[in-house]
C-alpha positions as CSV (number, residue, x, y, z in Angstrom):
1,M,1.2,3.9,19.8
2,V,0.7,0.5,18.3
3,I,-0.1,0.5,14.5
4,R,-0.2,-3.2,13.3
5,I,-1.6,-5.6,10.8
6,Q,-1.6,-9.0,12.5
7,K,-3.3,-12.5,12.6
8,E,-3.4,-12.8,16.3
9,D,-6.3,-11.5,18.4
10,V,-6.1,-8.2,20.3
11,D,-5.7,-7.7,24.1
12,I,-8.2,-4.7,24.3
13,G,-7.7,-4.3,28.1
14,A,-3.9,-3.8,27.8
15,L,-4.5,-1.1,25.0
16,I,-6.9,0.7,27.2
17,E,-4.5,0.8,30.0
18,A,-1.7,2.1,27.8
19,A,-4.0,4.8,26.5
20,K,-4.5,6.2,30.0
21,K,-1.8,8.9,29.5
22,Q,-1.2,11.9,31.8
23,G,-3.8,14.5,30.9
24,A,-6.3,12.1,29.3
25,G,-9.8,12.7,30.2
26,G,-11.4,10.0,28.0
27,V,-10.5,6.8,26.2
28,V,-12.6,5.7,23.3
29,V,-12.5,2.2,22.0
30,F,-13.8,1.0,18.6
31,D,-14.0,-2.8,18.2
32,G,-15.1,-3.8,14.8
33,I,-16.1,-7.5,14.7
34,V,-17.3,-10.1,12.2
35,R,-21.1,-9.9,12.2
36,D,-23.5,-12.7,11.4
37,D,-24.7,-11.7,7.8
38,D,-25.4,-15.4,6.9
39,I,-21.7,-16.0,6.7
40,T,-19.7,-18.6,8.3
41,E,-16.3,-16.9,8.3
42,M,-14.5,-13.9,6.8
43,E,-11.1,-14.0,5.2
44,L,-9.1,-10.8,5.2
45,E,-6.0,-9.9,3.2
46,A,-3.9,-6.7,3.2
47,Y,-1.0,-5.2,1.2
48,E,0.7,-5.0,4.7
49,D,3.5,-2.5,4.1
50,V,1.3,-0.1,2.4
51,A,-1.5,-0.5,4.9
52,V,0.7,0.2,7.9
53,A,2.2,3.3,6.3
54,E,-1.3,4.5,5.4
55,L,-2.5,3.8,9.0
56,E,0.5,5.7,10.3
57,K,-0.4,8.8,8.1
58,I,-4.1,8.5,9.4
59,A,-2.8,8.4,13.0
60,A,-0.7,11.5,12.5
61,E,-3.6,13.4,10.9
62,A,-5.9,12.4,13.6
63,T,-3.5,13.5,16.2
64,R,-3.1,16.9,14.5
65,L,-6.8,17.4,14.0
66,H,-8.1,16.2,17.3
67,N,-5.2,16.7,19.8
68,L,-5.1,12.9,20.6
69,L,-2.7,11.9,23.3
70,H,-2.6,8.1,22.3
71,I,-3.7,6.0,19.3
72,D,-3.6,2.4,18.8
73,I,-4.8,0.8,15.4
74,I,-4.7,-2.9,15.0
75,H,-6.3,-4.6,12.0
76,R,-6.4,-8.4,11.7
77,I,-5.9,-10.5,8.6
78,G,-6.5,-14.2,8.0
79,R,-9.6,-16.2,8.5
80,L,-12.0,-14.9,11.3
81,R,-15.2,-16.4,12.7
82,V,-18.4,-14.5,13.6
83,G,-17.9,-12.5,16.6
84,E,-14.2,-12.2,16.3
85,N,-12.3,-8.8,16.4
86,I,-11.4,-7.4,12.9
87,V,-10.1,-3.9,13.8
88,V,-9.5,-2.2,17.2
89,I,-8.9,1.4,17.5
90,V,-8.1,2.9,21.0
91,V,-7.6,6.7,21.4
92,S,-7.2,9.0,24.3
93,A,-7.6,12.7,24.5
94,S,-8.0,15.4,27.1
95,H,-11.7,15.7,26.4
96,R,-14.3,13.2,25.4
97,H,-15.4,15.1,22.2
98,A,-11.8,15.0,20.9
99,A,-11.5,11.2,21.7
100,Y,-14.9,10.4,20.0
101,D,-14.1,12.7,16.9
102,G,-10.6,11.2,16.7
103,S,-11.8,7.6,16.7
104,R,-14.5,8.3,14.1
105,F,-12.0,10.1,11.9
106,I,-9.6,7.1,12.0
107,I,-12.2,4.4,11.1
108,D,-13.7,6.6,8.4
109,E,-10.2,7.3,6.8
110,L,-9.2,3.7,7.2
111,K,-12.3,2.5,5.3
112,K,-11.4,5.0,2.5
113,S,-7.8,4.4,1.8
114,V,-6.2,1.4,3.5
115,P,-5.6,-1.6,1.1
116,I,-7.4,-4.3,3.0
117,W,-9.8,-6.8,1.3
118,K,-12.4,-9.2,2.8
119,K,-14.0,-12.3,1.5
120,E,-17.2,-13.4,3.1
121,L,-17.5,-17.2,3.3
122,T,-20.9,-19.0,3.3
123,K,-21.8,-22.6,3.3
124,D,-22.2,-22.2,-0.6
125,G,-18.9,-20.7,-1.1
126,G,-17.7,-17.2,-0.8
127,R,-17.2,-13.8,-2.4
128,W,-14.7,-10.9,-2.3
129,V,-16.6,-7.7,-1.3
130,P,-15.7,-4.0,-1.2
131,G,-15.8,-2.6,2.3
132,D,-18.0,0.2,3.6
133,H,-17.2,3.6,2.0
134,G,-14.6,2.1,-0.3
135,H,-12.4,0.2,2.1
136,G,-9.3,-0.3,0.1
137,A,-10.2,2.4,-2.4
138,G,-7.9,2.8,-5.3
139,Q,-7.1,-1.0,-5.1
140,P,-8.8,-3.6,-7.2
141,V,-11.6,-5.5,-5.6
142,R,-10.5,-9.1,-5.4
143,Q,-12.8,-11.6,-7.4
């Protein structure tokens, strides 16, 4: 299991190979990328110690609820360009339904409770924005 906040890009292929545990019948990958919403770049910040601890709690709960065999959650911070990876979640389970459900649970919970903030940068400046479903809930939205 890899749970990390980092600036570097992610080797998704290596994560997939590591998720192919004995008994795995499916591996699901979620790769959240910077989309082109009339922005030039995105800047991401995290309260790293708290974010990692929260991601570890989410991974433990996902394992318990969905019988996951393997979980990797890597969220990037720093300045990212359109098309770059923001968050990568790789899970494996004995059956595809558990792998899909576990992956969805992780991204939904991450958006609710992990203290990560994003600033969308445009040619005219930028603005800090709250994420989907309260990304970083309980934390102030940066202005």
